[in-house]
LUMDO-849215 format. One record per residue (C-alpha): residue number from 1; residue in three letters; x, y, z. Coordinates in steps of 0.001 Angstrom, whole numbers. Example, Ala and Ser with C-alpha at 12.3 -4.5 7.8 and 13.67 -1.06 7.14 Angstrom:
<sites>
SITE   nr  rest       px       py       pz
SITE    1   ALA    12300    -4500     7800
SITE    2   SER    13670    -1060     7140
</sites>
This chain:
<sites>
SITE   nr  rest       px       py       pz
SITE    1   UNK   -32017    29515     3875
SITE    2   UNK   -31153    25804     4085
SITE    3   UNK   -29931    25802      461
SITE    4   UNK   -27688    28790     1172
SITE    5   UNK   -26127    27006     4155
SITE    6   UNK   -25496    23858     2121
SITE    7   UNK   -23852    25814     -705
SITE    8   UNK   -21698    27660     1831
SITE    9   UNK   -20592    24380     3437
SITE   10   UNK   -19686    22855       82
SITE   11   UNK   -17678    25877    -1041
SITE   12   UNK   -15935    26121     2327
SITE   13   UNK   -15047    22419     2280
SITE   14   UNK   -13575    22686    -1214
SITE   15   UNK   -11507    25717     -221
SITE   16   UNK   -10198    24129     2974
SITE   17   UNK    -9365    20822     1299
SITE   18   UNK    -6968    22699     -987
SITE   19   UNK    -4946    24022     1969
SITE   20   UNK    -1944    21843     2784
SITE   21   UNK      985    22602     5087
SITE   22   UNK     4370    20952     5524
SITE   23   UNK     4454    20030     9227
SITE   24   UNK     7922    18543     9559
SITE   25   UNK    10858    16893     7834
SITE   26   UNK    12780    14052     9511
SITE   27   UNK    16104    12842     8124
SITE   28   UNK    17914     9624     8974
SITE   29   UNK    21529    10036     7800
SITE   30   UNK    22644     6463     8401
SITE   31   UNK    26273     5941     9334
SITE   32   UNK    27389     9121     7610
SITE   33   UNK    28160     7821     4141
SITE   34   UNK    26748     5717     1330
SITE   35   UNK    23107     5271      412
SITE   36   UNK    20115     5077     2745
SITE   37   UNK    16609     4620     1360
SITE   38   UNK    13152     3350     2400
SITE   39   UNK    11292      363      982
SITE   40   UNK     8050      427     2986
SITE   41   UNK     6223     2699     5414
SITE   42   UNK     3075     2438     7525
SITE   43   UNK     1081     4178    10259
SITE   44   UNK      302     2268    13449
SITE   45   UNK    -2816     2358    15632
SITE   46   UNK    -1432     5279    17670
SITE   47   UNK     -643     7406    14634
SITE   48   UNK     3097     6752    14701
SITE   49   UNK     4908     6634    11373
SITE   50   UNK     7169     3640    10749
SITE   51   UNK     9678     3504     7893
SITE   52   UNK    11731      450     6936
SITE   53   UNK    14502      282     4392
SITE   54   UNK    18215     -137     3905
SITE   55   UNK    21230     1682     5295
SITE   56   UNK    24762     1546     3937
SITE   57   UNK    27749      547     6051
SITE   58   UNK    31345     -550     5617
SITE   59   UNK    30233    -4180     5206
SITE   60   UNK    27262    -3516     2895
SITE   61   UNK    23614    -2737     3521
SITE   62   UNK    21821    -3327     6823
SITE   63   UNK    18096    -3449     7528
SITE   64   UNK    16906     -206     9131
SITE   65   UNK    13571      430    10879
SITE   66   UNK    12606     3921    12116
SITE   67   UNK     9610     4822    14278
SITE   68   UNK     8484     8457    14430
SITE   69   UNK     5816    10057    16602
SITE   70   UNK     3030    12046    14880
SITE   71   UNK     5049    15184    15684
SITE   72   UNK     8128    13836    13891
SITE   73   UNK    10254    12819    16867
SITE   74   UNK    12297     9644    16433
SITE   75   UNK    10990     7166    19028
SITE   76   UNK    13386     4345    18177
SITE   77   UNK    15527     2936    15416
SITE   78   UNK    16797     -576    14825
SITE   79   UNK    19571    -1707    12496
SITE   80   UNK    20063    -5354    11663
SITE   81   UNK    23403    -6717    10500
SITE   82   UNK    23242   -10437     9749
SITE   83   UNK    25468   -13043    11304
SITE   84   UNK    27613   -13058     8168
SITE   85   UNK    28492    -9377     8772
SITE   86   UNK    27883    -8694     5107
SITE   87   UNK    24989    -7880     2799
SITE   88   UNK    21499    -7518     4329
SITE   89   UNK    18709    -6089     2173
SITE   90   UNK    15191    -5404     3474
SITE   91   UNK    12305    -5726     1021
SITE   92   UNK     9120    -5726     3102
SITE   93   UNK     7415    -4542     6277
SITE   94   UNK     3961    -5089     7774
SITE   95   UNK     2340    -4059    11069
SITE   96   UNK     -200    -5966    13127
SITE   97   UNK    -3167    -4395    14901
SITE   98   UNK    -1153    -3936    18104
SITE   99   UNK     1617    -2008    16388
SITE  100   UNK     4213    -4791    16286
SITE  101   UNK     6551    -4501    13301
SITE  102   UNK     7558    -7391    11024
SITE  103   UNK    10275    -7028     8390
SITE  104   UNK    11813    -9423     5910
SITE  105   UNK    14567    -9455     3356
SITE  106   UNK    17670   -11286     2246
SITE  107   UNK    20539   -11546     4675
SITE  108   UNK    23959   -13151     4675
SITE  109   UNK    23828   -15634     7542
SITE  110   UNK    27346   -16845     6775
SITE  111   UNK    28418   -20116     5182
SITE  112   UNK    27818   -22088     8385
SITE  113   UNK    24134   -21088     8321
SITE  114   UNK    23546   -21525     4606
SITE  115   UNK    24633   -18309     2914
SITE  116   UNK    22093   -15664     1842
SITE  117   UNK    18694   -16562     3303
SITE  118   UNK    15259   -15093     3857
SITE  119   UNK    15508   -13422     7272
SITE  120   UNK    12327   -12232     8993
SITE  121   UNK    12277   -10239    12247
SITE  122   UNK     9540    -9172    14655
SITE  123   UNK     9948    -6001    16741
SITE  124   UNK     7502    -5029    19474
SITE  125   UNK     6142    -1500    19894
SITE  126   UNK     9250     -500    21870
SITE  127   UNK    11596    -1655    19130
SITE  128   UNK    12763    -4784    20932
SITE  129   UNK    13453    -7809    18732
SITE  130   UNK    11016   -10574    19716
SITE  131   UNK    12238   -13176    17254
SITE  132   UNK    14282   -13747    14115
SITE  133   UNK    13747   -16573    11631
SITE  134   UNK    15738   -17699     8588
SITE  135   UNK    14604   -19699     5570
SITE  136   UNK    17555   -21542     4052
SITE  137   UNK    16047   -23066      919
SITE  138   UNK    19342   -24306     -477
SITE  139   UNK    22525   -24467     1587
SITE  140   UNK    25287   -22043      614
SITE  141   UNK    23158   -20474    -2066
SITE  142   UNK    21170   -17282    -2584
SITE  143   UNK    17472   -17254    -1644
SITE  144   UNK    15524   -13985    -1866
SITE  145   UNK    12033   -12855     -790
SITE  146   UNK    10241   -10109    -2734
SITE  147   UNK     6782    -9821    -1190
SITE  148   UNK     5325    -9761     2327
SITE  149   UNK     1855    -9564     3867
SITE  150   UNK      -92   -10176     7083
SITE  151   UNK    -3595   -11567     7652
SITE  152   UNK    -6267   -10700    10213
SITE  153   UNK    -4970   -13426    12570
SITE  154   UNK    -1455   -11938    12502
SITE  155   UNK       18   -14714    10381
SITE  156   UNK     2925   -13508     8254
SITE  157   UNK     3478   -14455     4598
SITE  158   UNK     6502   -14111     2351
SITE  159   UNK     7006   -14926    -1310
SITE  160   UNK    10140   -14956    -3441
SITE  161   UNK    12514   -17536    -4825
SITE  162   UNK    14659   -20350    -3539
SITE  163   UNK    17574   -21430    -5672
SITE  164   UNK    17369   -25127    -6592
SITE  165   UNK    20540   -25282    -8694
SITE  166   UNK    22790   -22693   -10268
SITE  167   UNK    20172   -21702   -12866
SITE  168   UNK    16947   -23154   -11471
SITE  169   UNK    14828   -21161    -9037
SITE  170   UNK    11560   -22162    -7383
SITE  171   UNK     8705   -19755    -6596
SITE  172   UNK     8505   -20131    -2813
SITE  173   UNK     5679   -19098     -459
SITE  174   UNK     5865   -19454     3301
SITE  175   UNK     3712   -18743     6354
SITE  176   UNK     4751   -17886     9918
SITE  177   UNK     2584   -17455    12985
SITE  178   UNK     2892   -14187    14923
SITE  179   UNK     5137   -16087    17346
SITE  180   UNK     7552   -16989    14565
SITE  181   UNK     6494   -20617    14156
SITE  182   UNK     6854   -21909    10596
SITE  183   UNK     3372   -23126     9601
SITE  184   UNK     4098   -24182     6021
SITE  185   UNK     6415   -23641     3056
SITE  186   UNK     5456   -24411     -551
SITE  187   UNK     7198   -24083    -3885
SITE  188   UNK     6404   -24056    -7595
SITE  189   UNK     8753   -24824   -10487
SITE  190   UNK     7610   -24551   -14106
SITE  191   UNK    10449   -26336   -15917
SITE  192   UNK    13824   -27661   -14860
SITE  193   UNK    16756   -25299   -15209
SITE  194   UNK    14380   -22341   -15406
SITE  195   UNK    13759   -19318   -13198
SITE  196   UNK    10561   -18900   -11188
SITE  197   UNK    10101   -15884    -8954
SITE  198   UNK     7375   -14792    -6526
SITE  199   UNK     6663   -11096    -6188
SITE  200   UNK     3419   -10545    -4297
SITE  201   UNK     1246   -12390    -1799
SITE  202   UNK    -2224   -11526     -457
SITE  203   UNK    -4911   -13265     1598
SITE  204   UNK    -8708   -13223     1599
SITE  205   UNK   -11137   -13180     4538
SITE  206   UNK   -11018   -16990     4752
SITE  207   UNK    -7202   -16848     5031
SITE  208   UNK    -6661   -18388     1611
SITE  209   UNK    -3318   -17307      192
SITE  210   UNK    -2632   -16039    -3333
SITE  211   UNK      951   -15853    -4594
SITE  212   UNK     1840   -14205    -7877
SITE  213   UNK     5104   -14400    -9735
SITE  214   UNK     6473   -15555   -13004
SITE  215   UNK     7501   -18882   -14420
SITE  216   UNK     9814   -19620   -17307
SITE  217   UNK     8573   -21490   -20387
SITE  218   UNK    10389   -22249   -23668
SITE  219   UNK     8856   -19204   -25364
SITE  220   UNK     9672   -16743   -22590
SITE  221   UNK     7879   -16227   -19281
SITE  222   UNK     4324   -16271   -17985
SITE  223   UNK     2556   -14721   -15023
SITE  224   UNK     1793   -17424   -12489
SITE  225   UNK     -839   -17060    -9760
SITE  226   UNK    -1316   -19802    -7173
SITE  227   UNK    -4043   -20204    -4566
SITE  228   UNK    -3340   -22083    -1335
SITE  229   UNK    -5809   -22704     1459
SITE  230   UNK    -4932   -21712     5014
SITE  231   UNK    -3155   -25040     5531
SITE  232   UNK     -945   -24525     2489
SITE  233   UNK    -2772   -26966      215
SITE  234   UNK    -2703   -25795    -3404
SITE  235   UNK    -6239   -25163    -4708
SITE  236   UNK    -5463   -23897    -8190
SITE  237   UNK    -2781   -22415   -10386
SITE  238   UNK    -3395   -20014   -13274
SITE  239   UNK     -922   -18895   -15917
SITE  240   UNK    -1299   -15848   -18109
SITE  241   UNK     -106   -16627   -21652
SITE  242   UNK     2648   -14584   -23197
SITE  243   UNK     3860   -13618   -26596
SITE  244   UNK     7106   -15113   -27829
SITE  245   UNK     9994   -13565   -25974
SITE  246   UNK     7762   -11757   -23469
SITE  247   UNK     9362   -10836   -20199
SITE  248   UNK     6405   -10758   -17834
SITE  249   UNK     6828    -9983   -14180
SITE  250   UNK     3961    -9285   -11782
SITE  251   UNK     4799    -6622    -9299
SITE  252   UNK     1635    -6062    -7257
SITE  253   UNK    -1575    -7811    -6292
SITE  254   UNK    -4591    -6948    -4122
SITE  255   UNK    -8027    -8272    -3198
SITE  256   UNK   -11134    -6202    -3854
SITE  257   UNK   -14305    -6025    -1771
SITE  258   UNK   -15998    -8599    -4031
SITE  259   UNK   -13355   -11233    -3319
SITE  260   UNK   -11614   -10914    -6674
SITE  261   UNK    -7856   -10808    -7153
SITE  262   UNK    -6120    -8068    -9151
SITE  263   UNK    -2567    -8614   -10400
SITE  264   UNK     -476    -5970   -12161
SITE  265   UNK     2760    -6763   -13932
SITE  266   UNK     4885    -5532   -16769
SITE  267   UNK     5869    -7003   -20075
SITE  268   UNK     8835    -6504   -22343
SITE  269   UNK     7714    -6689   -25970
SITE  270   UNK     9641    -5549   -29045
SITE  271   UNK    12132    -3482   -27030
SITE  272   UNK     9338    -1721   -25134
SITE  273   UNK     7950    -2175   -21641
SITE  274   UNK     4181    -2233   -21181
SITE  275   UNK     2165    -3365   -18205
SITE  276   UNK     -819    -5634   -17889
SITE  277   UNK    -3650    -5769   -15345
SITE  278   UNK    -5345    -9110   -14657
SITE  279   UNK    -8483    -9758   -12642
SITE  280   UNK    -9266   -13246   -11334
SITE  281   UNK   -12218   -14588    -9405
SITE  282   UNK   -11427   -16409    -6165
SITE  283   UNK   -12029   -19646    -8124
SITE  284   UNK    -9216   -18801   -10530
SITE  285   UNK   -11280   -17670   -13510
SITE  286   UNK    -9693   -14846   -15498
SITE  287   UNK   -12418   -12184   -15581
SITE  288   UNK   -10516    -9750   -17782
SITE  289   UNK    -7062    -8505   -18760
SITE  290   UNK    -5934    -5076   -19925
SITE  291   UNK    -2630    -4087   -21491
SITE  292   UNK    -1470     -503   -21235
SITE  293   UNK      746      635   -24088
SITE  294   UNK     1640     4304   -24109
SITE  295   UNK     3713     3835   -27237
SITE  296   UNK     7126     3353   -25708
SITE  297   UNK     8291     2487   -22193
SITE  298   UNK     5551     2162   -19557
SITE  299   UNK     6014      938   -16008
SITE  300   UNK     3605      282   -13118
SITE  301   UNK     5044     1080    -9686
SITE  302   UNK     2041     1018    -7360
SITE  303   UNK    -1430     -532    -7092
SITE  304   UNK    -4342      552    -4891
SITE  305   UNK    -7974     -640    -4801
SITE  306   UNK   -10581     1791    -3480
SITE  307   UNK   -13860     1169    -1656
SITE  308   UNK   -15717      654    -4965
SITE  309   UNK   -13142    -1886    -6187
SITE  310   UNK   -11803      625    -8688
SITE  311   UNK    -8179     -101    -9582
SITE  312   UNK    -5626     2709    -9298
SITE  313   UNK    -2167     2351   -10826
SITE  314   UNK      715     4818   -10701
SITE  315   UNK     3930     4638   -12629
SITE  316   UNK     5891     5992   -15528
SITE  317   UNK     5309     6544   -19217
SITE  318   UNK     8021     7548   -21661
SITE  319   UNK     6930    10113   -24217
SITE  320   UNK     9351    11100   -26970
SITE  321   UNK    12531    11929   -25048
SITE  322   UNK    11208    12315   -21491
SITE  323   UNK     8996    10598   -18955
SITE  324   UNK     5863    11612   -17059
SITE  325   UNK     3852    10522   -14068
SITE  326   UNK     1296     7989   -15247
SITE  327   UNK    -2005     7701   -13365
SITE  328   UNK    -4445     5052   -14570
SITE  329   UNK    -7777     4003   -13107
SITE  330   UNK   -10028     1109   -14149
SITE  331   UNK   -13430      308   -12739
SITE  332   UNK   -14137    -3210   -11543
SITE  333   UNK   -15181    -4230   -15066
SITE  334   UNK   -11900    -3118   -16639
SITE  335   UNK   -13237       94   -18177
SITE  336   UNK   -10841     3047   -18096
SITE  337   UNK   -12080     5755   -15729
SITE  338   UNK    -8994     7950   -15697
SITE  339   UNK    -5796     8221   -17702
SITE  340   UNK    -3537    11130   -16882
SITE  341   UNK       75    12053   -17565
SITE  342   UNK     1703    14723   -15411
SITE  343   UNK     4894    16482   -16388
SITE  344   UNK     7258    18384   -14090
SITE  345   UNK     8214    22038   -14049
SITE  346   UNK    10388    21597   -17103
SITE  347   UNK     8613    20449   -20264
SITE  348   UNK    11478    18119   -21095
SITE  349   UNK    11842    16670   -17617
SITE  350   UNK    11707    13064   -16532
SITE  351   UNK     9153    12375   -13795
SITE  352   UNK     8060     9087   -12227
SITE  353   UNK     5231     8266    -9806
SITE  354   UNK     6072     5608    -7228
SITE  355   UNK     2997     5394    -4997
SITE  356   UNK     -756     5979    -5140
SITE  357   UNK    -3715     5937    -2717
SITE  358   UNK    -7263     7263    -2554
SITE  359   UNK    -9616     8398      206
SITE  360   UNK   -13278     7756      950
SITE  361   UNK   -14314    10732    -1191
SITE  362   UNK   -12574     9324    -4259
SITE  363   UNK    -9706    11817    -4181
SITE  364   UNK    -6402    10423    -5435
SITE  365   UNK    -2968    10978    -3874
SITE  366   UNK      238    10329    -5794
SITE  367   UNK     3880    10825    -4927
SITE  368   UNK     7150    10290    -6726
SITE  369   UNK    10080    12173    -8194
SITE  370   UNK     9794    15134   -10530
SITE  371   UNK    12446    17275   -12150
SITE  372   UNK    12412    20936   -11223
SITE  373   UNK    13271    23923   -13383
SITE  374   UNK    16772    23778   -11863
SITE  375   UNK    17133    20205   -13217
SITE  376   UNK    17099    18613    -9765
SITE  377   UNK    14659    15908    -8712
SITE  378   UNK    12067    16814    -6046
SITE  379   UNK     9540    14846    -4052
SITE  380   UNK     6342    15719    -5915
SITE  381   UNK     3073    14922    -4162
SITE  382   UNK     -309    15732    -5657
SITE  383   UNK    -3953    15381    -4729
SITE  384   UNK    -6472    14970    -7549
SITE  385   UNK   -10227    14756    -7513
SITE  386   UNK   -11964    11708    -8959
SITE  387   UNK   -12020    13370   -12397
SITE  388   UNK    -8248    13822   -12418
SITE  389   UNK    -8182    17557   -11711
SITE  390   UNK    -5313    18609    -9449
SITE  391   UNK    -6575    19976    -6111
SITE  392   UNK    -3118    20729    -4728
SITE  393   UNK      511    19830    -5275
SITE  394   UNK     3552    20057    -3018
SITE  395   UNK     7251    19815    -3766
SITE  396   UNK     9915    18939    -1248
SITE  397   UNK    12979    20632    -2660
SITE  398   UNK    16624    20906    -1639
SITE  399   UNK    19743    21805    -3641
SITE  400   UNK    20228    18057    -4210
SITE  401   UNK    18360    15079    -5680
SITE  402   UNK    15259    13696    -3916
SITE  403   UNK    13128    10648    -4778
SITE  404   UNK     9871     9902    -2917
SITE  405   UNK     8868     6229    -2745
SITE  406   UNK     6407     5754      137
SITE  407   UNK     2985     7300      802
SITE  408   UNK      567     6970     3729
SITE  409   UNK    -2544     8801     4926
SITE  410   UNK    -3530     8750     8594
SITE  411   UNK    -7021     8803    10077
SITE  412   UNK    -7001    12622    10258
SITE  413   UNK    -6096    13069     6609
SITE  414   UNK    -2421    13888     7177
SITE  415   UNK      -89    12742     4411
SITE  416   UNK     3272    11092     5080
SITE  417   UNK     5950    10791     2412
SITE  418   UNK     9275     8996     2692
SITE  419   UNK    12062     8668      210
SITE  420   UNK    15734     9041     -545
SITE  421   UNK    17225    12497     -229
SITE  422   UNK    20725    13375    -1331
SITE  423   UNK    22630    14991     1564
SITE  424   UNK    25898    15466     -310
SITE  425   UNK    27103    14035    -3603
SITE  426   UNK    27156    10252    -3306
SITE  427   UNK    25522    10244      135
SITE  428   UNK    21777     9928      735
SITE  429   UNK    19515     9747     3769
SITE  430   UNK    15994     8508     4458
SITE  431   UNK    13968    11725     4392
SITE  432   UNK    10350    11701     5609
SITE  433   UNK     7876    14575     5263
SITE  434   UNK     4474    15137     6891
SITE  435   UNK     1792    17311     5316
SITE  436   UNK    -1397    18360     7102
SITE  437   UNK    -4663    19651     5718
SITE  438   UNK    -6772    22240     7517
SITE  439   UNK    -9767    19977     7392
SITE  440   UNK   -10133    16249     7104
SITE  441   UNK   -11518    14612     3999
SITE  442   UNK   -15264    15058     3676
SITE  443   UNK   -17539    12245     2639
SITE  444   UNK   -19032    12307     -818
SITE  445   UNK   -22486    12233      713
SITE  446   UNK   -22868    14186     3944
SITE  447   UNK   -26455    15267     4357
SITE  448   UNK   -26494    17558     7389
SITE  449   UNK   -30237    18063     7029
SITE  450   UNK   -31392    14508     6322
SITE  451   UNK   -34771    12980     7103
SITE  452   UNK   -33406    10181     9297
SITE  453   UNK   -32133    12389    12154
SITE  454   UNK   -28776    10642    11907
SITE  455   UNK   -26280    12033    14413
SITE  456   UNK   -23849    10968    17114
SITE  457   UNK   -23240    12354    20589
SITE  458   UNK   -20790    13284    21937
SITE  459   UNK   -18804    14455    18943
SITE  460   UNK   -15797    14703    19298
SITE  461   UNK   -15665    11638    21541
SITE  462   UNK   -13276     9462    23562
SITE  463   UNK   -13508     6517    23451
SITE  464   UNK   -17226     5886    22763
SITE  465   UNK   -20174     7711    21264
SITE  466   UNK   -23862     6979    20634
SITE  467   UNK   -25110     6980    17032
SITE  468   UNK   -28818     7796    16734
SITE  469   UNK   -31260     7575    13842
SITE  470   UNK   -34996     7531    13144
SITE  471   UNK   -37028     5295    10824
SITE  472   UNK   -40386     6388     9447
SITE  473   UNK   -41311     2844     8448
SITE  474   UNK   -40036     -656     9075
SITE  475   UNK   -36922    -1317     6970
SITE  476   UNK   -33812    -3425     6565
SITE  477   UNK   -31066    -1366     8227
SITE  478   UNK   -27277    -1391     8038
SITE  479   UNK   -25050     1098     9817
SITE  480   UNK   -21425     1053     8659
SITE  481   UNK   -18412     2824    10143
SITE  482   UNK   -15327     3427     7974
SITE  483   UNK   -12054     5277     8436
SITE  484   UNK   -10885     8178     6333
SITE  485   UNK    -9455     5844     3677
SITE  486   UNK   -12742     3961     3315
SITE  487   UNK   -11623      870     5234
SITE  488   UNK   -14602     -693     6979
SITE  489   UNK   -14275     -639    10772
SITE  490   UNK   -17573    -2248    11753
SITE  491   UNK   -21105    -2964    10524
SITE  492   UNK   -23971    -2631    12995
SITE  493   UNK   -27603    -3837    12974
SITE  494   UNK   -27868    -5558     9534
SITE  495   UNK   -31476    -6581    10110
SITE  496   UNK   -35058    -5377     9790
SITE  497   UNK   -36029    -2764    12382
SITE  498   UNK   -39378    -1231    13258
SITE  499   UNK   -40282     2411    12739
SITE  500   UNK   -39108     4753    15477
SITE  501   UNK   -35891     5960    17077
SITE  502   UNK   -32871     3680    17406
SITE  503   UNK   -29355     4010    18768
SITE  504   UNK   -26127     2024    18948
SITE  505   UNK   -22910     2528    20898
SITE  506   UNK   -19713     2844    18883
SITE  507   UNK   -16567     2080    20880
SITE  508   UNK   -13267     3402    19521
SITE  509   UNK   -11081     2092    22328
SITE  510   UNK    -8841      159    19902
SITE  511   UNK    -8754     2860    17214
SITE  512   UNK    -6370     5747    16728
SITE  513   UNK    -7451     9368    16938
SITE  514   UNK    -8901    10741    13737
SITE  515   UNK   -11919    11248    11524
SITE  516   UNK   -14407     8418    10965
SITE  517   UNK   -17590     8235     8912
SITE  518   UNK   -20818     6394     9656
SITE  519   UNK   -23349     5620     6936
SITE  520   UNK   -26984     4601     7176
SITE  521   UNK   -28210     2096     4581
SITE  522   UNK   -31948     1488     4206
SITE  523   UNK   -32922    -1576     2169
SITE  524   UNK   -29337    -1697      814
SITE  525   UNK   -29475     1941     -368
SITE  526   UNK   -27193     4585     1142
SITE  527   UNK   -29265     7340     2729
SITE  528   UNK   -26938     9445     4859
SITE  529   UNK   -23291     9698     5872
SITE  530   UNK   -21988    11705     8824
SITE  531   UNK   -18577    12468    10217
SITE  532   UNK   -17321    11948    13773
SITE  533   UNK   -14014    12780    15423
SITE  534   UNK   -12188    10521    17875
SITE  535   UNK    -9720    12447    20065
SITE  536   UNK    -7557    10565    22569
</sites>
């Protein structure tokens, strides 16, 4: 009887996980003309969806930040037009654990304030500007940031370039406190009269900072990765060698759970674009590198590292006369786990993936733009299992062109997409879509009939619940709680315990509503995983 129940649960879970519903569509039309598009999106602790991007106006682009409730209602919006009343272009957004919003980009501060500068803004949860800071690297010149991040202490990091002379650019990294205080600014220049650009910045648990960009050398360019300690002192610099005439530009970087750095960039070789994945230890040793060459033009647009430190990349590959979604997965050793091309409704269509994520069960989510049979571009979002088989796919389609750029998954397994939707010819809006699934994402290992009597009560709970388990013998015990995306929330116990019944209290007061998983490890081996639901 027990086997029948287990089989029924598995089949039911697979069926339900394939059911996906479009909950709402929210459109920001901007000022009524021009182009409006997102650059970044995120979900805050209360499940609100925040989108940041650029909105056209009569004087050029402005920053735009939109905050939506989980039901799709616009809570607030903020436009920023710089003091120069000209061009302002947002490139990055991060949230802190309280839901404050930080954005950065390039903004025309006017000649009196140094021209086009890095301008960073903090908004509180109500959309009120708390502070604005400008980095004027060179007076009356153009300085541009390209990457942004935040650490666990709410320090803010930006990376980009500062123009030294007309042709010389320095790779610049800077750090602000959450109050907007400038903590340090550092720069790197490879050779005089050469261009150096920073594109991505990440931090580790010790608040060391890793900036990646490219530096010019006589034979072309090279990928440059620099490690700074928390005080801004350079610890090491590593350069990835190039072929003659290479045009290498890193676009993304991330830290895995083993404290290694992954950098993904692209390379222009012999009239073709390829991309390269590099993995460094925290000491700066290159562990491995992998080029991807699909035979013609290949481009990486998004990087995501899962709970096993597998590396997921989404982008574009050009095959014959058209392009496809490209989905590539390496394990932590650089072995290829998955390589998949996905074409649109029309066999000769051009399709490009712009964002990728995975969940705790190893399922993969990808979104981008795909040509329909009517030769219009749609948002095309797909969910694949860990073997690359499509579980479901959804198209957001209108009579016009639509390009999806941003992807997020909340703690209940809802999927949020944001992109640029054409409203009329030559006029686009920021269009965001929410999809829901009937059931949340199930853990890979949920043993409802385990031998450790692992359970929590109450379930659902608000805000706390008691997790109980039983040991038959003395053992080294770890109890880990993760969210639906596999992000670790807390580790309990982590010591030897005697045989018998044990319990701990899990408090979700600072967490958003949603599904969470708790796993019991005995002597470092995973024994059981269960699901619990926090409802506020």
